[in-house]
Biopython code that builds the backbone (N, CA, C, O; Angstrom):
import numpy as np
from Bio.PDB.StructureBuilder import StructureBuilder

atoms = [
    (1, "MET", "N", (-150.486, 114.136, -10.787)),
    (1, "MET", "CA", (-149.898, 113.636, -9.564)),
    (1, "MET", "C", (-148.753, 114.564, -9.195)),
    (1, "MET", "O", (-147.945, 114.921, -10.052)),
    (2, "SER", "N", (-148.674, 114.960, -7.927)),
    (2, "SER", "CA", (-147.608, 115.878, -7.503)),
    (2, "SER", "C", (-146.340, 115.034, -7.319)),
    (2, "SER", "O", (-146.419, 113.810, -7.214)),
    (3, "VAL", "N", (-145.179, 115.683, -7.279)),
    (3, "VAL", "CA", (-143.907, 115.020, -7.039)),
    (3, "VAL", "C", (-143.909, 114.249, -5.685)),
    (3, "VAL", "O", (-143.410, 113.125, -5.616)),
    (4, "ALA", "N", (-144.461, 114.848, -4.633)),
    (4, "ALA", "CA", (-144.562, 114.183, -3.364)),
    (4, "ALA", "C", (-145.385, 112.868, -3.525)),
    (4, "ALA", "O", (-144.983, 111.855, -2.953)),
    (5, "GLN", "N", (-146.460, 112.843, -4.239)),
    (5, "GLN", "CA", (-147.272, 111.705, -4.430)),
    (5, "GLN", "C", (-146.527, 110.635, -5.299)),
    (5, "GLN", "O", (-146.741, 109.438, -5.107)),
    (6, "VAL", "N", (-145.693, 111.051, -6.208)),
    (6, "VAL", "CA", (-144.886, 110.109, -7.010)),
    (6, "VAL", "C", (-143.939, 109.397, -6.039)),
    (6, "VAL", "O", (-143.826, 108.172, -6.069)),
    (7, "PHE", "N", (-143.297, 110.120, -5.227)),
    (7, "PHE", "CA", (-142.316, 109.485, -4.330)),
    (7, "PHE", "C", (-143.042, 108.588, -3.294)),
    (7, "PHE", "O", (-142.517, 107.546, -2.903)),
    (8, "GLU", "N", (-144.225, 108.995, -2.865)),
    (8, "GLU", "CA", (-144.995, 108.135, -1.929)),
    (8, "GLU", "C", (-145.358, 106.791, -2.602)),
    (8, "GLU", "O", (-145.301, 105.724, -1.990)),
    (9, "LYS", "N", (-145.740, 106.901, -3.919)),
    (9, "LYS", "CA", (-146.077, 105.678, -4.694)),
    (9, "LYS", "C", (-144.804, 104.821, -4.838)),
    (9, "LYS", "O", (-144.864, 103.602, -4.673)),
    (10, "LEU", "N", (-143.689, 105.429, -5.134)),
    (10, "LEU", "CA", (-142.495, 104.708, -5.195)),
    (10, "LEU", "C", (-142.197, 103.966, -3.886)),
    (10, "LEU", "O", (-141.873, 102.778, -3.889)),
    (11, "GLU", "N", (-142.309, 104.659, -2.820)),
    (11, "GLU", "CA", (-142.101, 104.034, -1.504)),
    (11, "GLU", "C", (-142.933, 102.870, -1.202)),
    (11, "GLU", "O", (-142.480, 101.900, -0.594)),
    (12, "GLN", "N", (-144.293, 102.956, -1.665)),
    (12, "GLN", "CA", (-145.219, 101.901, -1.470)),
    (12, "GLN", "C", (-144.909, 100.699, -2.305)),
    (12, "GLN", "O", (-145.309, 99.594, -1.937)),
    (13, "ASN", "N", (-144.179, 100.855, -3.473)),
    (13, "ASN", "CA", (-143.891, 99.823, -4.368)),
    (13, "ASN", "C", (-142.408, 99.225, -4.151)),
    (13, "ASN", "O", (-141.794, 98.618, -5.030)),
    (14, "PHE", "N", (-141.956, 99.466, -2.945)),
    (14, "PHE", "CA", (-140.558, 99.037, -2.612)),
    (14, "PHE", "C", (-140.552, 97.564, -2.433)),
    (14, "PHE", "O", (-141.451, 96.995, -1.815)),
    (15, "ASN", "N", (-139.534, 96.932, -2.974)),
    (15, "ASN", "CA", (-139.303, 95.456, -2.849)),
    (15, "ASN", "C", (-138.166, 95.165, -1.838)),
    (15, "ASN", "O", (-136.982, 95.124, -2.173)),
    (16, "ALA", "N", (-138.602, 94.971, -0.609)),
    (16, "ALA", "CA", (-137.673, 94.809, 0.521)),
    (16, "ALA", "C", (-136.693, 93.629, 0.291)),
    (16, "ALA", "O", (-135.539, 93.688, 0.716)),
    (17, "ASP", "N", (-137.176, 92.540, -0.399)),
    (17, "ASP", "CA", (-136.267, 91.344, -0.590)),
    (17, "ASP", "C", (-135.084, 91.768, -1.482)),
    (17, "ASP", "O", (-133.943, 91.361, -1.260)),
    (18, "ALA", "N", (-135.387, 92.589, -2.488)),
    (18, "ALA", "CA", (-134.309, 92.955, -3.440)),
    (18, "ALA", "C", (-133.297, 93.884, -2.729)),
    (18, "ALA", "O", (-132.189, 94.044, -3.242)),
    (19, "ALA", "N", (-133.609, 94.480, -1.618)),
    (19, "ALA", "CA", (-132.748, 95.391, -0.920)),
    (19, "ALA", "C", (-132.015, 94.797, 0.247)),
    (19, "ALA", "O", (-131.329, 95.512, 0.977)),
    (20, "ALA", "N", (-132.140, 93.521, 0.437)),
    (20, "ALA", "CA", (-131.451, 92.857, 1.556)),
    (20, "ALA", "C", (-129.939, 93.012, 1.422)),
    (20, "ALA", "O", (-129.377, 92.632, 0.395)),
    (21, "GLY", "N", (-129.293, 93.539, 2.395)),
    (21, "GLY", "CA", (-127.845, 93.660, 2.479)),
    (21, "GLY", "C", (-127.434, 94.958, 1.767)),
    (21, "GLY", "O", (-126.229, 95.199, 1.703)),
    (22, "MET", "N", (-128.299, 95.806, 1.234)),
    (22, "MET", "CA", (-127.881, 97.030, 0.587)),
    (22, "MET", "C", (-127.860, 98.200, 1.541)),
    (22, "MET", "O", (-128.659, 98.257, 2.475)),
    (23, "ASP", "N", (-126.998, 99.088, 1.327)),
    (23, "ASP", "CA", (-126.858, 100.353, 2.051)),
    (23, "ASP", "C", (-126.605, 101.445, 1.024)),
    (23, "ASP", "O", (-125.467, 101.700, 0.629)),
    (24, "LEU", "N", (-127.680, 102.079, 0.604)),
    (24, "LEU", "CA", (-127.507, 103.045, -0.513)),
    (24, "LEU", "C", (-128.390, 104.297, -0.260)),
    (24, "LEU", "O", (-129.370, 104.254, 0.485)),
    (25, "VAL", "N", (-128.006, 105.377, -0.895)),
    (25, "VAL", "CA", (-128.815, 106.616, -0.855)),
    (25, "VAL", "C", (-129.004, 107.066, -2.298)),
    (25, "VAL", "O", (-128.041, 107.336, -3.016)),
    (26, "PHE", "N", (-130.283, 107.142, -2.707)),
    (26, "PHE", "CA", (-130.640, 107.681, -4.004)),
    (26, "PHE", "C", (-131.134, 109.109, -3.811)),
    (26, "PHE", "O", (-132.176, 109.331, -3.194)),
    (27, "GLN", "N", (-130.372, 110.097, -4.349)),
    (27, "GLN", "CA", (-130.792, 111.512, -4.284)),
    (27, "GLN", "C", (-131.487, 111.885, -5.605)),
    (27, "GLN", "O", (-130.966, 111.680, -6.702)),
    (28, "PHE", "N", (-132.645, 112.423, -5.440)),
    (28, "PHE", "CA", (-133.492, 112.940, -6.623)),
    (28, "PHE", "C", (-133.450, 114.385, -6.607)),
    (28, "PHE", "O", (-134.003, 114.992, -5.690)),
    (29, "ASN", "N", (-132.808, 115.031, -7.593)),
    (29, "ASN", "CA", (-132.901, 116.453, -7.703)),
    (29, "ASN", "C", (-133.900, 116.765, -8.839)),
    (29, "ASN", "O", (-133.659, 116.541, -10.025)),
    (30, "ILE", "N", (-135.014, 117.288, -8.377)),
    (30, "ILE", "CA", (-136.143, 117.565, -9.347)),
    (30, "ILE", "C", (-136.067, 119.046, -9.687)),
    (30, "ILE", "O", (-136.324, 119.920, -8.859)),
    (31, "GLU", "N", (-135.700, 119.291, -10.946)),
    (31, "GLU", "CA", (-135.387, 120.647, -11.326)),
    (31, "GLU", "C", (-136.527, 121.649, -11.193)),
    (31, "GLU", "O", (-136.274, 122.845, -11.044)),
    (32, "ASP", "N", (-137.761, 121.197, -11.244)),
    (32, "ASP", "CA", (-138.940, 122.110, -11.101)),
    (32, "ASP", "C", (-139.761, 121.860, -9.939)),
    (32, "ASP", "O", (-140.939, 122.215, -9.916)),
    (33, "ASP", "N", (-139.173, 121.236, -8.923)),
    (33, "ASP", "CA", (-139.908, 120.922, -7.635)),
    (33, "ASP", "C", (-138.850, 120.727, -6.507)),
    (33, "ASP", "O", (-137.676, 121.073, -6.639)),
    (34, "LYS", "N", (-139.372, 120.132, -5.363)),
    (34, "LYS", "CA", (-138.438, 119.847, -4.269)),
    (34, "LYS", "C", (-137.623, 118.655, -4.544)),
    (34, "LYS", "O", (-138.008, 117.783, -5.322)),
    (35, "ASN", "N", (-136.420, 118.600, -3.873)),
    (35, "ASN", "CA", (-135.551, 117.402, -3.915)),
    (35, "ASN", "C", (-135.877, 116.434, -2.828)),
    (35, "ASN", "O", (-136.269, 116.809, -1.723)),
    (36, "TYR", "N", (-135.706, 115.164, -3.161)),
    (36, "TYR", "CA", (-135.980, 114.105, -2.207)),
    (36, "TYR", "C", (-134.782, 113.078, -2.221)),
    (36, "TYR", "O", (-134.000, 113.016, -3.170)),
    (37, "HIS", "N", (-134.695, 112.295, -1.128)),
    (37, "HIS", "CA", (-133.740, 111.197, -1.145)),
    (37, "HIS", "C", (-134.350, 109.968, -0.510)),
    (37, "HIS", "O", (-135.114, 110.059, 0.451)),
    (38, "LEU", "N", (-134.001, 108.810, -1.061)),
    (38, "LEU", "CA", (-134.430, 107.546, -0.541)),
    (38, "LEU", "C", (-133.228, 106.845, 0.110)),
    (38, "LEU", "O", (-132.199, 106.630, -0.530)),
    (39, "VAL", "N", (-133.382, 106.490, 1.413)),
    (39, "VAL", "CA", (-132.295, 105.725, 2.094)),
    (39, "VAL", "C", (-132.733, 104.296, 2.109)),
    (39, "VAL", "O", (-133.758, 103.928, 2.684)),
    (40, "ILE", "N", (-131.880, 103.459, 1.424)),
    (40, "ILE", "CA", (-132.178, 102.004, 1.326)),
    (40, "ILE", "C", (-131.153, 101.364, 2.330)),
    (40, "ILE", "O", (-129.945, 101.513, 2.146)),
    (41, "ASN", "N", (-131.637, 100.664, 3.372)),
    (41, "ASN", "CA", (-130.672, 100.044, 4.223)),
    (41, "ASN", "C", (-131.171, 98.658, 4.686)),
    (41, "ASN", "O", (-132.063, 98.544, 5.527)),
    (42, "ASP", "N", (-130.577, 97.646, 4.118)),
    (42, "ASP", "CA", (-130.779, 96.230, 4.456)),
    (42, "ASP", "C", (-132.276, 95.911, 4.545)),
    (42, "ASP", "O", (-132.800, 95.462, 5.565)),
    (43, "GLY", "N", (-132.954, 96.188, 3.352)),
    (43, "GLY", "CA", (-134.413, 95.735, 3.282)),
    (43, "GLY", "C", (-135.350, 96.776, 3.678)),
    (43, "GLY", "O", (-136.556, 96.537, 3.612)),
    (44, "THR", "N", (-134.899, 97.976, 4.107)),
    (44, "THR", "CA", (-135.818, 99.052, 4.516)),
    (44, "THR", "C", (-135.664, 100.258, 3.524)),
    (44, "THR", "O", (-134.628, 100.397, 2.873)),
    (45, "CYS", "N", (-136.635, 101.055, 3.433)),
    (45, "CYS", "CA", (-136.626, 102.191, 2.501)),
    (45, "CYS", "C", (-137.234, 103.421, 3.269)),
    (45, "CYS", "O", (-138.349, 103.330, 3.781)),
    (46, "GLN", "N", (-136.538, 104.492, 3.337)),
    (46, "GLN", "CA", (-137.002, 105.668, 4.058)),
    (46, "GLN", "C", (-136.972, 106.826, 3.092)),
    (46, "GLN", "O", (-135.924, 107.141, 2.528)),
    (47, "LEU", "N", (-138.114, 107.469, 2.894)),
    (47, "LEU", "CA", (-138.175, 108.677, 1.998)),
    (47, "LEU", "C", (-138.050, 109.954, 2.832)),
    (47, "LEU", "O", (-138.714, 110.149, 3.850)),
    (48, "ASN", "N", (-137.137, 110.825, 2.323)),
    (48, "ASN", "CA", (-136.930, 112.038, 3.046)),
    (48, "ASN", "C", (-136.978, 113.218, 2.018)),
    (48, "ASN", "O", (-136.507, 113.085, 0.889)),
    (49, "GLU", "N", (-137.542, 114.335, 2.432)),
    (49, "GLU", "CA", (-137.550, 115.506, 1.573)),
    (49, "GLU", "C", (-136.226, 116.180, 1.789)),
    (49, "GLU", "O", (-135.731, 116.172, 2.916)),
    (50, "GLY", "N", (-135.605, 116.780, 0.753)),
    (50, "GLY", "CA", (-134.371, 117.591, 0.876)),
    (50, "GLY", "C", (-133.180, 116.801, 0.332)),
    (50, "GLY", "O", (-133.321, 115.754, -0.300)),
    (51, "ASP", "N", (-132.032, 117.345, 0.605)),
    (51, "ASP", "CA", (-130.815, 116.734, 0.081)),
    (51, "ASP", "C", (-130.040, 115.919, 1.157)),
    (51, "ASP", "O", (-130.035, 116.291, 2.330)),
    (52, "HIS", "N", (-129.395, 114.820, 0.747)),
    (52, "HIS", "CA", (-128.627, 113.995, 1.570)),
    (52, "HIS", "C", (-127.215, 114.513, 1.424)),
    (52, "HIS", "O", (-126.836, 115.005, 0.361)),
    (53, "GLU", "N", (-126.418, 114.406, 2.504)),
    (53, "GLU", "CA", (-125.066, 115.046, 2.399)),
    (53, "GLU", "C", (-124.083, 114.123, 1.676)),
    (53, "GLU", "O", (-123.032, 114.591, 1.239)),
    (54, "ASP", "N", (-124.394, 112.805, 1.534)),
    (54, "ASP", "CA", (-123.437, 111.942, 0.821)),
    (54, "ASP", "C", (-124.168, 110.814, 0.121)),
    (54, "ASP", "O", (-124.038, 109.655, 0.515)),
    (55, "PRO", "N", (-124.967, 111.146, -0.955)),
    (55, "PRO", "CA", (-125.702, 110.196, -1.725)),
    (55, "PRO", "C", (-124.763, 109.196, -2.479)),
    (55, "PRO", "O", (-123.649, 109.531, -2.882)),
    (56, "SER", "N", (-125.275, 107.982, -2.637)),
    (56, "SER", "CA", (-124.539, 107.007, -3.511)),
    (56, "SER", "C", (-124.645, 107.384, -4.954)),
    (56, "SER", "O", (-123.689, 107.234, -5.715)),
    (57, "VAL", "N", (-125.870, 107.904, -5.366)),
    (57, "VAL", "CA", (-126.033, 108.341, -6.771)),
    (57, "VAL", "C", (-127.078, 109.493, -6.686)),
    (57, "VAL", "O", (-128.000, 109.465, -5.871)),
    (58, "THR", "N", (-126.896, 110.445, -7.518)),
    (58, "THR", "CA", (-127.819, 111.553, -7.674)),
    (58, "THR", "C", (-128.447, 111.513, -9.078)),
    (58, "THR", "O", (-127.747, 111.462, -10.090)),
    (59, "LEU", "N", (-129.778, 111.539, -9.106)),
    (59, "LEU", "CA", (-130.536, 111.523, -10.344)),
    (59, "LEU", "C", (-131.171, 112.855, -10.525)),
    (59, "LEU", "O", (-131.941, 113.297, -9.673)),
    (60, "ILE", "N", (-130.856, 113.548, -11.673)),
    (60, "ILE", "CA", (-131.342, 114.932, -11.974)),
    (60, "ILE", "C", (-132.351, 114.867, -13.129)),
    (60, "ILE", "O", (-132.017, 114.407, -14.221)),
    (61, "MET", "N", (-133.606, 115.336, -12.880)),
    (61, "MET", "CA", (-134.600, 115.313, -13.925)),
    (61, "MET", "C", (-135.710, 116.361, -13.510)),
    (61, "MET", "O", (-135.736, 116.934, -12.421)),
    (62, "ASN", "N", (-136.615, 116.529, -14.526)),
    (62, "ASN", "CA", (-137.767, 117.333, -14.122)),
    (62, "ASN", "C", (-138.910, 116.489, -13.616)),
    (62, "ASN", "O", (-138.802, 115.264, -13.676)),
    (63, "SER", "N", (-140.003, 117.052, -13.119)),
    (63, "SER", "CA", (-141.098, 116.298, -12.512)),
    (63, "SER", "C", (-141.816, 115.437, -13.593)),
    (63, "SER", "O", (-142.351, 114.374, -13.279)),
    (64, "GLU", "N", (-141.822, 115.909, -14.876)),
    (64, "GLU", "CA", (-142.593, 115.150, -15.906)),
    (64, "GLU", "C", (-141.779, 113.858, -16.196)),
    (64, "GLU", "O", (-142.377, 112.804, -16.415)),
    (65, "THR", "N", (-140.398, 113.928, -16.201)),
    (65, "THR", "CA", (-139.643, 112.717, -16.488)),
    (65, "THR", "C", (-139.781, 111.737, -15.321)),
    (65, "THR", "O", (-139.913, 110.534, -15.546)),
    (66, "LEU", "N", (-139.755, 112.232, -14.067)),
    (66, "LEU", "CA", (-139.872, 111.468, -12.920)),
    (66, "LEU", "C", (-141.210, 110.706, -12.977)),
    (66, "LEU", "O", (-141.248, 109.492, -12.776)),
    (67, "GLN", "N", (-142.270, 111.412, -13.246)),
    (67, "GLN", "CA", (-143.590, 110.753, -13.332)),
    (67, "GLN", "C", (-143.687, 109.665, -14.408)),
    (67, "GLN", "O", (-144.289, 108.610, -14.210)),
    (68, "GLY", "N", (-143.069, 109.969, -15.551)),
    (68, "GLY", "CA", (-143.073, 108.967, -16.662)),
    (68, "GLY", "C", (-142.288, 107.734, -16.272)),
    (68, "GLY", "O", (-142.697, 106.620, -16.599)),
    (69, "ILE", "N", (-141.202, 107.896, -15.599)),
    (69, "ILE", "CA", (-140.415, 106.746, -15.160)),
    (69, "ILE", "C", (-141.154, 105.897, -14.140)),
    (69, "ILE", "O", (-141.190, 104.671, -14.248)),
    (70, "VAL", "N", (-141.725, 106.538, -13.174)),
    (70, "VAL", "CA", (-142.399, 105.809, -12.036)),
    (70, "VAL", "C", (-143.722, 105.157, -12.658)),
    (70, "VAL", "O", (-144.092, 104.048, -12.273)),
    (71, "SER", "N", (-144.346, 105.797, -13.524)),
    (71, "SER", "CA", (-145.608, 105.168, -14.078)),
    (71, "SER", "C", (-145.308, 104.085, -14.996)),
    (71, "SER", "O", (-146.176, 103.251, -15.255)),
    (72, "GLY", "N", (-144.078, 104.028, -15.539)),
    (72, "GLY", "CA", (-143.695, 103.046, -16.505)),
    (72, "GLY", "C", (-143.859, 103.490, -17.961)),
    (72, "GLY", "O", (-143.595, 102.718, -18.883)),
    (73, "GLU", "N", (-144.294, 104.735, -18.160)),
    (73, "GLU", "CA", (-144.505, 105.277, -19.545)),
    (73, "GLU", "C", (-143.178, 105.611, -20.187)),
    (73, "GLU", "O", (-143.049, 105.614, -21.411)),
    (74, "THR", "N", (-142.181, 105.896, -19.342)),
    (74, "THR", "CA", (-140.876, 106.382, -19.801)),
    (74, "THR", "C", (-139.845, 105.378, -19.373)),
    (74, "THR", "O", (-139.805, 105.050, -18.187)),
    (75, "ASP", "N", (-139.013, 104.868, -20.239)),
    (75, "ASP", "CA", (-137.916, 103.961, -19.855)),
    (75, "ASP", "C", (-136.765, 104.786, -19.353)),
    (75, "ASP", "O", (-136.323, 105.723, -20.019)),
    (76, "GLY", "N", (-136.268, 104.437, -18.157)),
    (76, "GLY", "CA", (-135.196, 105.257, -17.577)),
    (76, "GLY", "C", (-133.968, 105.397, -18.484)),
    (76, "GLY", "O", (-133.406, 106.483, -18.625)),
    (77, "MET", "N", (-133.568, 104.288, -19.091)),
    (77, "MET", "CA", (-132.361, 104.381, -19.950)),
    (77, "MET", "C", (-132.652, 105.248, -21.166)),
    (77, "MET", "O", (-131.761, 105.993, -21.575)),
    (78, "GLN", "N", (-133.804, 105.206, -21.759)),
    (78, "GLN", "CA", (-134.152, 106.044, -22.882)),
    (78, "GLN", "C", (-134.150, 107.540, -22.422)),
    (78, "GLN", "O", (-133.693, 108.424, -23.147)),
    (79, "ALA", "N", (-134.653, 107.773, -21.249)),
    (79, "ALA", "CA", (-134.695, 109.163, -20.701)),
    (79, "ALA", "C", (-133.255, 109.648, -20.524)),
    (79, "ALA", "O", (-132.959, 110.814, -20.787)),
    (80, "PHE", "N", (-132.364, 108.766, -20.082)),
    (80, "PHE", "CA", (-130.984, 109.087, -19.868)),
    (80, "PHE", "C", (-130.293, 109.394, -21.186)),
    (80, "PHE", "O", (-129.578, 110.390, -21.295)),
    (81, "MET", "N", (-130.509, 108.504, -22.238)),
    (81, "MET", "CA", (-129.944, 108.763, -23.546)),
    (81, "MET", "C", (-130.442, 110.054, -24.199)),
    (81, "MET", "O", (-129.698, 110.712, -24.925)),
    (82, "ALA", "N", (-131.730, 110.422, -23.935)),
    (82, "ALA", "CA", (-132.337, 111.609, -24.516)),
    (82, "ALA", "C", (-131.894, 112.850, -23.767)),
    (82, "ALA", "O", (-132.229, 113.943, -24.224)),
    (83, "GLY", "N", (-131.180, 112.783, -22.673)),
    (83, "GLY", "CA", (-130.774, 113.857, -21.935)),
    (83, "GLY", "C", (-131.809, 114.389, -20.946)),
    (83, "GLY", "O", (-131.630, 115.457, -20.360)),
    (84, "GLN", "N", (-132.885, 113.638, -20.768)),
    (84, "GLN", "CA", (-134.003, 114.085, -19.813)),
    (84, "GLN", "C", (-133.607, 113.731, -18.394)),
    (84, "GLN", "O", (-134.147, 114.276, -17.431)),
    (85, "LEU", "N", (-132.646, 112.799, -18.268)),
    (85, "LEU", "CA", (-132.244, 112.305, -16.924)),
    (85, "LEU", "C", (-130.702, 112.301, -16.880)),
    (85, "LEU", "O", (-130.045, 111.758, -17.768)),
    (86, "ARG", "N", (-130.143, 112.920, -15.826)),
    (86, "ARG", "CA", (-128.692, 112.921, -15.680)),
    (86, "ARG", "C", (-128.390, 112.240, -14.330)),
    (86, "ARG", "O", (-129.187, 112.285, -13.393)),
    (87, "ALA", "N", (-127.239, 111.629, -14.276)),
    (87, "ALA", "CA", (-126.824, 110.854, -13.014)),
    (87, "ALA", "C", (-125.467, 111.350, -12.688)),
    (87, "ALA", "O", (-124.651, 111.624, -13.567)),
    (88, "GLU", "N", (-125.221, 111.469, -11.374)),
    (88, "GLU", "CA", (-123.903, 111.818, -10.770)),
    (88, "GLU", "C", (-123.627, 110.742, -9.670)),
    (88, "GLU", "O", (-124.518, 110.307, -8.940)),
    (89, "GLY", "N", (-122.348, 110.358, -9.612)),
    (89, "GLY", "CA", (-121.978, 109.359, -8.663)),
    (89, "GLY", "C", (-121.966, 107.989, -9.349)),
    (89, "GLY", "O", (-121.622, 107.861, -10.524)),
    (90, "ASP", "N", (-122.351, 106.981, -8.580)),
    (90, "ASP", "CA", (-122.242, 105.623, -9.113)),
    (90, "ASP", "C", (-123.464, 105.337, -10.005)),
    (90, "ASP", "O", (-124.528, 104.971, -9.506)),
    (91, "MET", "N", (-123.298, 105.513, -11.368)),
    (91, "MET", "CA", (-124.330, 105.439, -12.296)),
    (91, "MET", "C", (-124.914, 104.019, -12.394)),
    (91, "MET", "O", (-126.077, 103.864, -12.767)),
    (92, "MET", "N", (-124.140, 102.997, -12.070)),
    (92, "MET", "CA", (-124.634, 101.611, -12.093)),
    (92, "MET", "C", (-125.733, 101.391, -11.119)),
    (92, "MET", "O", (-126.576, 100.512, -11.299)),
    (93, "LEU", "N", (-125.733, 102.224, -10.030)),
    (93, "LEU", "CA", (-126.786, 102.083, -9.037)),
    (93, "LEU", "C", (-128.084, 102.490, -9.538)),
    (93, "LEU", "O", (-129.097, 101.951, -9.092)),
    (94, "ALA", "N", (-128.149, 103.448, -10.480)),
    (94, "ALA", "CA", (-129.372, 103.907, -11.014)),
    (94, "ALA", "C", (-130.148, 102.770, -11.700)),
    (94, "ALA", "O", (-131.379, 102.763, -11.737)),
    (95, "THR", "N", (-129.407, 101.843, -12.222)),
    (95, "THR", "CA", (-130.039, 100.662, -12.894)),
    (95, "THR", "C", (-130.729, 99.709, -11.833)),
    (95, "THR", "O", (-131.569, 98.881, -12.185)),
    (96, "LYS", "N", (-130.344, 99.865, -10.558)),
    (96, "LYS", "CA", (-130.955, 98.983, -9.512)),
    (96, "LYS", "C", (-132.341, 99.533, -9.130)),
    (96, "LYS", "O", (-133.109, 98.806, -8.499)),
    (97, "LEU", "N", (-132.691, 100.765, -9.477)),
    (97, "LEU", "CA", (-134.001, 101.192, -9.091)),
    (97, "LEU", "C", (-135.125, 100.357, -9.632)),
    (97, "LEU", "O", (-136.146, 100.220, -8.958)),
    (98, "GLY", "N", (-134.998, 99.795, -10.802)),
    (98, "GLY", "CA", (-136.037, 98.945, -11.339)),
    (98, "GLY", "C", (-136.183, 97.691, -10.562)),
    (98, "GLY", "O", (-137.299, 97.178, -10.471)),
    (99, "GLU", "N", (-135.118, 97.141, -9.978)),
    (99, "GLU", "CA", (-135.161, 95.993, -9.050)),
    (99, "GLU", "C", (-135.778, 96.305, -7.723)),
    (99, "GLU", "O", (-136.495, 95.484, -7.151)),
    (100, "LEU", "N", (-135.510, 97.465, -7.238)),
    (100, "LEU", "CA", (-135.920, 97.861, -5.909)),
    (100, "LEU", "C", (-137.323, 98.350, -5.779)),
    (100, "LEU", "O", (-137.916, 98.329, -4.700)),
    (101, "PHE", "N", (-137.869, 98.810, -6.932)),
    (101, "PHE", "CA", (-139.248, 99.407, -6.900)),
    (101, "PHE", "C", (-139.985, 98.834, -8.120)),
    (101, "PHE", "O", (-139.433, 98.774, -9.219)),
    (102, "SER", "N", (-141.206, 98.427, -7.914)),
    (102, "SER", "CA", (-142.069, 98.001, -9.072)),
    (102, "SER", "C", (-142.562, 99.259, -9.752)),
    (102, "SER", "O", (-143.285, 100.059, -9.159)),
    (103, "MET", "N", (-142.166, 99.426, -10.997)),
    (103, "MET", "CA", (-142.593, 100.636, -11.772)),
    (103, "MET", "C", (-143.772, 100.233, -12.591)),
    (103, "MET", "O", (-143.937, 99.078, -12.984)),
    (104, "GLY", "N", (-144.602, 101.239, -12.841)),
    (104, "GLY", "CA", (-145.750, 100.984, -13.763)),
    (104, "GLY", "C", (-146.987, 100.421, -13.115)),
    (104, "GLY", "O", (-147.984, 100.179, -13.794)),
]
sb = StructureBuilder()
sb.init_structure("model")
sb.init_model(0)
sb.init_chain("A")
sb.init_seg("    ")
for serial, (resi, resn, name, xyz) in enumerate(atoms, 1):
    if name == "N":
        sb.init_residue(resn, " ", resi, " ")
    sb.init_atom(name, np.array(xyz, "f"), 0.0, 1.0, " ", f" {name:<3s}", serial, name[0])
structure = sb.get_structure()
């Protein structure tokens, strides 16, 4: 699965109810592919290619780690502890990804 397909799958598994009242930007810097960002705004989710100028949190990983987390094969916290995933900005927001998107 390509990185673009992984993000499309993520967007399809968006939980709008969990995002009610939220206004966040998740920046994904994929070390071996293109960067993407997800704009979450009061129950909506918009996927964009490229960088956002002011993300709430930036997640840095390679495409293999991304695919593992989205498929549910890799636990995000374990990937973070193992150094496969880095976060910049509001790191607590990274934990909300599991609530906003059905993984696996």
